[in-house]
C-alpha positions, 0 to 999 in steps of 0.5 A: 477518543485516546487510539493507539498505532502499532507497528513494527514495520523496519521499512516504508511501504503501503502498510506503513503509508497506510498507518502514517494516512490514519494516524495523521488523519484521526490528529486532525479530526481531534483524537489522540493518536499514540503509536508503538514502533520498532526502536530501529525503523526508517520513517520515524519522521513521517510521525513528526506530527506527535509530539514524542511522548506520544510514540512508543519505542518497542521490538517486537522480534516475533509472534510470541513479544511477551517483554514487548506486550508487557510493555505496550500494557503499562503504555496502554494503562498509562495514556488510558488508550481506548483503542490499541490497532496493529497493523503487522502479523509479527505484531498480532499477539504481542498486542493481543496480550497487551490489550489482556492485561490492560482489560478495559481496550478495545483490539482492533487488527489490521490483515494488509496481504493475503497470505493466510493467518496461521490456525491457532491465530483462531485461539491466541486472537480471540479477543480481537473486536474487530479485524479490518481488510484492506479488501474483499479478497483479504476478508474472505481468508479472515474468515478462516480465523475470525467470526464474520460479524467481527471482520470489516472491509475498509479499502484503502484511501488517498487524497486526490488531488492533482496539484495546479502545477502538474505538468511542471512537476512532470517536466522537471521529473523527466528533465532531471532523470535525463528521460526525453520529454516527448518518449511515452513513459510508463511507469511501474513502483513498488519493492524490488522483488520477484513476486511484484512481477519487475521481471515480467515488465521488462521482458514485456518493455521488450516487445513494446519497444517493437513497435514504439521504438521510442518507449522508456520504462521508468521503474521505481523502488527499493530492493531489500535483498541483500547487496540489491541483487534483485536489481542487479538481475532486473538490469541484466536482463534488461541488457541482454535483451538489448533495451538497458537505454529504454530505462530508468530505474531509480531508488524510493522517491519521496513524493510521488506525485511528479513521477505519475505527472510524468507518465503516459501508462502506469502499469503494476505487473504483481503476481498477488497483490492484495489492494495495490495503493501504487494503483490507486495513486496512478487512478487518482492522478487520472493516469491510464492504468493496465495492470495484472489480474491480482485480486487487489487490481479487481478491487481497483479496476473495473474494468476487466480491458484493462486487466491482463492475466499474471505471468504473461508478459506478451499480453502485458507488452500487448495492453501496453502497446494499445494505450500507448499508441492511443492518446484519447484512448489514455485520457478516457480511462484516465479519466474513468480512473480518477472518477472511480478513486475519488468516488469510492477510495478517497481518504476522507472515505479512509478514515470516516470507515475508521474512526466510525469503527472506533466509536461502535467499537468503545461504544458497545462493545462490540463490531456489527456485520459489515 
């Protein structure tokens, strides 16, 4: 198959990880994959497996990018594309128009977040052949716009293999970032913004260190706010609480495996999560996870004891403290979560789901209920 993947995302995050893994996996299986990306993106090097002639640079500045739609339509026709797949809401309408102009191609969109689409999308995206949800909760939202037979739930997937030198990677990570080798380490990864709940984690940390004085917290993520003001707010809060020495603050790290290898517990304090790739990475790394009870966390984690209420730092602190106090509990929980990750959320299963959907669309012209 010949497949055009579209995203106008500027920065690299969970949705772009999904995009890259899907494009790479399909390429590895012998499909011809093309990408339409914005000229000012900051992550193009992650698509280095695609030849330059298979990448279209196109600026989709808003939902009504008609000029961009015409450029994509010409690209679709010139490369005889079978499937057009858009991943960002801003791109949906331009992709829809491009697919209409190109005529014979099938149109797929993926919804990565829980926020509802606008009512006008019900008409504007009438030519969508399949709408992919990354979790059951997202599928429920999509049902407000699309007929149920067009909605397909395909969870994200990851390579769940653990590096043979994981222990060494963990020691090197701690040494490089000056984290005490014996300190119980709590890790959180995600974009720094209020919705991701890092303020709650800092507040929880103040309670945790009362019970586990040598506990250390590593918060990793890019701050896209103006002047990185949110990171400064978080660090100021830690200083005010007198626990600034218990924190290590990192920007985005290219390879997360050393961080997971070094950690004892992973925490997802988010107020809203449609899926949670960082949580899944922690599970695949055989780490115990404490997460707020978001829709994404409930999709990934079946044990209710690992889930705490959203926006309740005291409950989060109690769960973290209990996990840090028992190496045996961490080992048991980590093994169980890894087994679930391997069974339900493997990269192979993720690619299989998309490959099957594309094949159905190409061969039958419509998607069945799933």
